[in-house]
SEKETI-901891 format. One record per residue (C-alpha): residue in one letter; x, y, z; residue number from 1. Coordinates in steps of 0.5 Angstrom, whole numbers, plus 2048, in hexadecimal, padded with zeros to 3 digits. Example, Ala and Ser with C-alpha at 12.3 -4.5 7.8 and 13.67 -1.06 7.14 Angstrom:
2
r:a, c1:819, c2:7F7, c3:810, k:1
r:s, c1:81B, c2:7FE, c3:80E, k:2
# end
This chain:
242
r:x, c1:7AC, c2:7E7, c3:7E0, k:1
r:x, c1:7B0, c2:7ED, c3:7E1, k:2
r:x, c1:7B5, c2:7EC, c3:7E6, k:3
r:x, c1:7B7, c2:7F3, c3:7E8, k:4
r:x, c1:7BC, c2:7F2, c3:7ED, k:5
r:x, c1:7C0, c2:7ED, c3:7E8, k:6
r:x, c1:7C0, c2:7F2, c3:7E3, k:7
r:x, c1:7C2, c2:7F8, c3:7E7, k:8
r:x, c1:7C8, c2:7F4, c3:7E9, k:9
r:x, c1:7CA, c2:7F2, c3:7E2, k:10
r:x, c1:7C9, c2:7F9, c3:7DF, k:11
r:x, c1:7CE, c2:7FB, c3:7E5, k:12
r:x, c1:7D3, c2:7F6, c3:7E3, k:13
r:x, c1:7D2, c2:7F8, c3:7DB, k:14
r:x, c1:7D4, c2:7FF, c3:7DD, k:15
r:x, c1:7DA, c2:7FD, c3:7E1, k:16
r:x, c1:7DC, c2:7F8, c3:7DB, k:17
r:x, c1:7DB, c2:7FE, c3:7D6, k:18
r:x, c1:7DF, c2:803, c3:7D9, k:19
r:x, c1:7E5, c2:7FD, c3:7DA, k:20
r:x, c1:7E5, c2:7FD, c3:7D2, k:21
r:x, c1:7E3, c2:804, c3:7D0, k:22
r:x, c1:7E6, c2:808, c3:7D5, k:23
r:x, c1:7E9, c2:805, c3:7DC, k:24
r:x, c1:7EB, c2:80B, c3:7DF, k:25
r:x, c1:7E5, c2:80F, c3:7DC, k:26
r:x, c1:7DF, c2:812, c3:7DF, k:27
r:x, c1:7D7, c2:812, c3:7DE, k:28
r:x, c1:7D4, c2:818, c3:7DC, k:29
r:x, c1:7CC, c2:818, c3:7DD, k:30
r:x, c1:7C8, c2:81E, c3:7DB, k:31
r:x, c1:7C3, c2:81F, c3:7E1, k:32
r:x, c1:7BC, c2:821, c3:7E0, k:33
r:x, c1:7B9, c2:81F, c3:7E6, k:34
r:x, c1:7B5, c2:819, c3:7E3, k:35
r:x, c1:7B5, c2:812, c3:7E4, k:36
r:x, c1:7B9, c2:810, c3:7DE, k:37
r:x, c1:7BF, c2:815, c3:7DF, k:38
r:x, c1:7BF, c2:813, c3:7E7, k:39
r:x, c1:7BF, c2:80C, c3:7E6, k:40
r:x, c1:7C5, c2:80C, c3:7E1, k:41
r:x, c1:7C8, c2:811, c3:7E6, k:42
r:x, c1:7C7, c2:80C, c3:7EC, k:43
r:x, c1:7C9, c2:806, c3:7E8, k:44
r:x, c1:7D0, c2:809, c3:7E5, k:45
r:x, c1:7D1, c2:80B, c3:7ED, k:46
r:x, c1:7D0, c2:804, c3:7EF, k:47
r:x, c1:7D4, c2:801, c3:7E9, k:48
r:x, c1:7DA, c2:807, c3:7EA, k:49
r:x, c1:7D9, c2:80A, c3:7F0, k:50
r:x, c1:7D7, c2:811, c3:7F1, k:51
r:x, c1:7DE, c2:814, c3:7F0, k:52
r:x, c1:7DE, c2:812, c3:7E9, k:53
r:x, c1:7D7, c2:815, c3:7E7, k:54
r:x, c1:7D5, c2:81C, c3:7E5, k:55
r:x, c1:7CE, c2:81E, c3:7E4, k:56
r:x, c1:7CD, c2:824, c3:7E0, k:57
r:x, c1:7C6, c2:828, c3:7E1, k:58
r:x, c1:7C4, c2:82C, c3:7DB, k:59
r:x, c1:7BE, c2:830, c3:7DB, k:60
r:x, c1:7BB, c2:834, c3:7D5, k:61
r:x, c1:7BA, c2:83A, c3:7D9, k:62
r:x, c1:7B6, c2:83A, c3:7DF, k:63
r:x, c1:7B4, c2:832, c3:7E1, k:64
r:x, c1:7AF, c2:831, c3:7E6, k:65
r:x, c1:7B1, c2:82B, c3:7E8, k:66
r:x, c1:7B9, c2:82C, c3:7E8, k:67
r:x, c1:7B9, c2:82B, c3:7F0, k:68
r:x, c1:7B7, c2:824, c3:7EF, k:69
r:x, c1:7BE, c2:823, c3:7EA, k:70
r:x, c1:7C1, c2:827, c3:7F0, k:71
r:x, c1:7BF, c2:822, c3:7F5, k:72
r:x, c1:7C1, c2:81C, c3:7F1, k:73
r:x, c1:7C8, c2:81E, c3:7F0, k:74
r:x, c1:7C8, c2:81F, c3:7F8, k:75
r:x, c1:7C5, c2:819, c3:7F9, k:76
r:x, c1:7CA, c2:815, c3:7F5, k:77
r:x, c1:7D0, c2:819, c3:7F8, k:78
r:x, c1:7D2, c2:81A, c3:7F1, k:79
r:x, c1:7D6, c2:820, c3:7EE, k:80
r:x, c1:7D2, c2:825, c3:7E9, k:81
r:x, c1:7D2, c2:82B, c3:7E5, k:82
r:x, c1:7CC, c2:830, c3:7E4, k:83
r:x, c1:7CC, c2:832, c3:7DD, k:84
r:x, c1:7C6, c2:836, c3:7DA, k:85
r:x, c1:7C5, c2:835, c3:7D2, k:86
r:x, c1:7C0, c2:83A, c3:7D1, k:87
r:x, c1:7C4, c2:840, c3:7CE, k:88
r:x, c1:7C8, c2:83B, c3:7CA, k:89
r:x, c1:7C2, c2:838, c3:7C7, k:90
r:x, c1:7BF, c2:83F, c3:7C6, k:91
r:x, c1:7C5, c2:842, c3:7C3, k:92
r:x, c1:7C5, c2:83C, c3:7BE, k:93
r:x, c1:7BE, c2:83C, c3:7BC, k:94
r:x, c1:7BF, c2:844, c3:7BB, k:95
r:x, c1:7C5, c2:843, c3:7B6, k:96
r:x, c1:7C1, c2:83E, c3:7B2, k:97
r:x, c1:7BB, c2:843, c3:7B2, k:98
r:x, c1:7C0, c2:848, c3:7AF, k:99
r:x, c1:7C2, c2:843, c3:7AA, k:100
r:x, c1:7BB, c2:843, c3:7A7, k:101
r:x, c1:7B9, c2:83D, c3:7AA, k:102
r:x, c1:7B3, c2:83D, c3:7AE, k:103
r:x, c1:7B4, c2:839, c3:7B4, k:104
r:x, c1:7AD, c2:834, c3:7B5, k:105
r:x, c1:7AB, c2:831, c3:7BB, k:106
r:x, c1:7AF, c2:82B, c3:7BA, k:107
r:x, c1:7B5, c2:82F, c3:7B9, k:108
r:x, c1:7B3, c2:833, c3:7C0, k:109
r:x, c1:7B2, c2:82C, c3:7C4, k:110
r:x, c1:7B8, c2:828, c3:7C1, k:111
r:x, c1:7BD, c2:82D, c3:7C1, k:112
r:x, c1:7BE, c2:82E, c3:7C9, k:113
r:x, c1:7BE, c2:826, c3:7C9, k:114
r:x, c1:7C4, c2:826, c3:7C4, k:115
r:x, c1:7C8, c2:82C, c3:7C8, k:116
r:x, c1:7C7, c2:828, c3:7CE, k:117
r:x, c1:7CA, c2:822, c3:7CB, k:118
r:x, c1:7D0, c2:827, c3:7C8, k:119
r:x, c1:7D1, c2:829, c3:7D0, k:120
r:x, c1:7D1, c2:822, c3:7D2, k:121
r:x, c1:7D7, c2:820, c3:7CD, k:122
r:x, c1:7DA, c2:827, c3:7CF, k:123
r:x, c1:7DA, c2:825, c3:7D6, k:124
r:x, c1:7DC, c2:81E, c3:7D5, k:125
r:x, c1:7E2, c2:820, c3:7D1, k:126
r:x, c1:7E4, c2:825, c3:7D7, k:127
r:x, c1:7E4, c2:81F, c3:7DC, k:128
r:x, c1:7E6, c2:819, c3:7D8, k:129
r:x, c1:7DF, c2:817, c3:7D8, k:130
r:x, c1:7DA, c2:812, c3:7D4, k:131
r:x, c1:7D3, c2:815, c3:7D3, k:132
r:x, c1:7CD, c2:810, c3:7D5, k:133
r:x, c1:7C7, c2:810, c3:7D1, k:134
r:x, c1:7C1, c2:810, c3:7D5, k:135
r:x, c1:7BC, c2:80E, c3:7D1, k:136
r:x, c1:7B7, c2:808, c3:7D2, k:137
r:x, c1:7B4, c2:803, c3:7CD, k:138
r:x, c1:7AD, c2:806, c3:7CE, k:139
r:x, c1:7AF, c2:80D, c3:7CB, k:140
r:x, c1:7B4, c2:80A, c3:7C6, k:141
r:x, c1:7AE, c2:805, c3:7C3, k:142
r:x, c1:7AA, c2:80B, c3:7C1, k:143
r:x, c1:7AF, c2:810, c3:7C0, k:144
r:x, c1:7AE, c2:815, c3:7C6, k:145
r:x, c1:7B6, c2:817, c3:7C6, k:146
r:x, c1:7BA, c2:81C, c3:7C2, k:147
r:x, c1:7BF, c2:819, c3:7BD, k:148
r:x, c1:7C6, c2:81B, c3:7BF, k:149
r:x, c1:7C2, c2:81E, c3:7C5, k:150
r:x, c1:7C0, c2:81A, c3:7CB, k:151
r:x, c1:7C1, c2:814, c3:7C6, k:152
r:x, c1:7C8, c2:814, c3:7C6, k:153
r:x, c1:7CD, c2:812, c3:7CB, k:154
r:x, c1:7D3, c2:80D, c3:7CC, k:155
r:x, c1:7D0, c2:808, c3:7D0, k:156
r:x, c1:7C8, c2:806, c3:7D1, k:157
r:x, c1:7C6, c2:803, c3:7D7, k:158
r:x, c1:7BF, c2:803, c3:7D7, k:159
r:x, c1:7BD, c2:803, c3:7CF, k:160
r:x, c1:7BB, c2:7FC, c3:7CF, k:161
r:x, c1:7B6, c2:7FD, c3:7D5, k:162
r:x, c1:7AF, c2:800, c3:7D5, k:163
r:x, c1:7AD, c2:805, c3:7DA, k:164
r:x, c1:7A9, c2:800, c3:7DE, k:165
r:x, c1:7B0, c2:7FC, c3:7DF, k:166
r:x, c1:7B4, c2:802, c3:7E0, k:167
r:x, c1:7B0, c2:804, c3:7E6, k:168
r:x, c1:7B1, c2:7FD, c3:7E9, k:169
r:x, c1:7B8, c2:7FE, c3:7E8, k:170
r:x, c1:7B8, c2:805, c3:7EC, k:171
r:x, c1:7B4, c2:802, c3:7F1, k:172
r:x, c1:7BA, c2:7FC, c3:7F2, k:173
r:x, c1:7BF, c2:802, c3:7F2, k:174
r:x, c1:7BB, c2:805, c3:7F8, k:175
r:x, c1:7BA, c2:80C, c3:7F5, k:176
r:x, c1:7B5, c2:810, c3:7F9, k:177
r:x, c1:7AE, c2:80F, c3:7F5, k:178
r:x, c1:7AE, c2:817, c3:7F3, k:179
r:x, c1:7B4, c2:815, c3:7EE, k:180
r:x, c1:7B0, c2:80F, c3:7EB, k:181
r:x, c1:7A9, c2:811, c3:7EB, k:182
r:x, c1:7AA, c2:818, c3:7E9, k:183
r:x, c1:7A5, c2:81A, c3:7E3, k:184
r:x, c1:7AA, c2:819, c3:7DD, k:185
r:x, c1:7AA, c2:820, c3:7D9, k:186
r:x, c1:7AF, c2:822, c3:7D3, k:187
r:x, c1:7B1, c2:829, c3:7D7, k:188
r:x, c1:7B0, c2:82C, c3:7D0, k:189
r:x, c1:7A8, c2:82C, c3:7CE, k:190
r:x, c1:7A5, c2:82D, c3:7D5, k:191
r:x, c1:7A2, c2:826, c3:7D4, k:192
r:x, c1:7A2, c2:81F, c3:7D7, k:193
r:x, c1:7A5, c2:81A, c3:7D3, k:194
r:x, c1:79E, c2:816, c3:7D3, k:195
r:x, c1:79B, c2:81D, c3:7D1, k:196
r:x, c1:7A0, c2:81E, c3:7CB, k:197
r:x, c1:79F, c2:816, c3:7C9, k:198
r:x, c1:797, c2:816, c3:7CA, k:199
r:x, c1:797, c2:80F, c3:7CE, k:200
r:x, c1:79A, c2:80D, c3:7D4, k:201
r:x, c1:7A1, c2:809, c3:7D5, k:202
r:x, c1:79D, c2:803, c3:7D8, k:203
r:x, c1:799, c2:802, c3:7D2, k:204
r:x, c1:79F, c2:803, c3:7CD, k:205
r:x, c1:7A4, c2:7FE, c3:7D2, k:206
r:x, c1:79E, c2:7F9, c3:7D2, k:207
r:x, c1:79E, c2:7F9, c3:7CA, k:208
r:x, c1:7A6, c2:7F9, c3:7C9, k:209
r:x, c1:7A6, c2:7F3, c3:7CE, k:210
r:x, c1:7A0, c2:7EF, c3:7CD, k:211
r:x, c1:79D, c2:7F2, c3:7C6, k:212
r:x, c1:797, c2:7F4, c3:7C9, k:213
r:x, c1:793, c2:7FA, c3:7C8, k:214
r:x, c1:78C, c2:7FA, c3:7C9, k:215
r:x, c1:78B, c2:801, c3:7C6, k:216
r:x, c1:78C, c2:801, c3:7BE, k:217
r:x, c1:78C, c2:808, c3:7BE, k:218
r:x, c1:792, c2:808, c3:7C3, k:219
r:x, c1:795, c2:802, c3:7C0, k:220
r:x, c1:795, c2:805, c3:7B9, k:221
r:x, c1:798, c2:80B, c3:7BB, k:222
r:x, c1:79E, c2:807, c3:7BF, k:223
r:x, c1:79F, c2:803, c3:7B9, k:224
r:x, c1:7A0, c2:80A, c3:7B4, k:225
r:x, c1:7A4, c2:80D, c3:7B9, k:226
r:x, c1:7A9, c2:807, c3:7BA, k:227
r:x, c1:7A9, c2:807, c3:7B2, k:228
r:x, c1:7AB, c2:80E, c3:7B1, k:229
r:x, c1:7B0, c2:80E, c3:7B6, k:230
r:x, c1:7B4, c2:808, c3:7B4, k:231
r:x, c1:7B9, c2:80D, c3:7B1, k:232
r:x, c1:7BB, c2:80F, c3:7B9, k:233
r:x, c1:7BC, c2:807, c3:7BA, k:234
r:x, c1:7C0, c2:804, c3:7B4, k:235
r:x, c1:7C7, c2:806, c3:7B2, k:236
r:x, c1:7C8, c2:80B, c3:7AE, k:237
r:x, c1:7C7, c2:809, c3:7A6, k:238
r:x, c1:7CD, c2:809, c3:7A2, k:239
r:x, c1:7CF, c2:808, c3:79B, k:240
r:x, c1:7D2, c2:801, c3:79A, k:241
r:x, c1:7D8, c2:802, c3:796, k:242
# end
């Protein structure tokens, strides 16, 4: 039932309309990891605005084994790009936190680089008169597989209502090379793939999101638990009502 061609065209129109209202002369700024989401968002922005109005930002955390894929993507789209290694910034910040007497745990070590990446995107955006693209998809958001104020942030979000399965179909409609669409998704921080981190496949998750079906009760319970405990990432910030 998913009409990928129709949805692709609707997203492109939506991006154009967003910029007409929220920055007629602004540029799209996209963090490029080499994975499907950032590749497809960059391609959609390029279709909507033209290559001259899209900036890609490559932000490895030290040595990134697949950074060449990100380089190939920006070259394929012919968009301007910046290469900014965030490792030193992340290490300095974590070191200063340790010096203050707070021991940085695994969560802090993993999430800090993601938040520095978003800070980097907004710094670049300010310099190039930009708007930052959020590259999250519905599947990741549903189970909280994102960093609050890290990759979950942004000014506009083309894919947040689409599952991984649907995002890939959009990518094929954009005629992106297969390597940018079917590359095994990984966060670039833990050394594991998304599905290894989650403990289930996106195919299983997407079917549960769209059809409410998950034969494995253990996985179903895990998905439900992850969704519940991560709602704070999706809901607006609670505030005291005066």
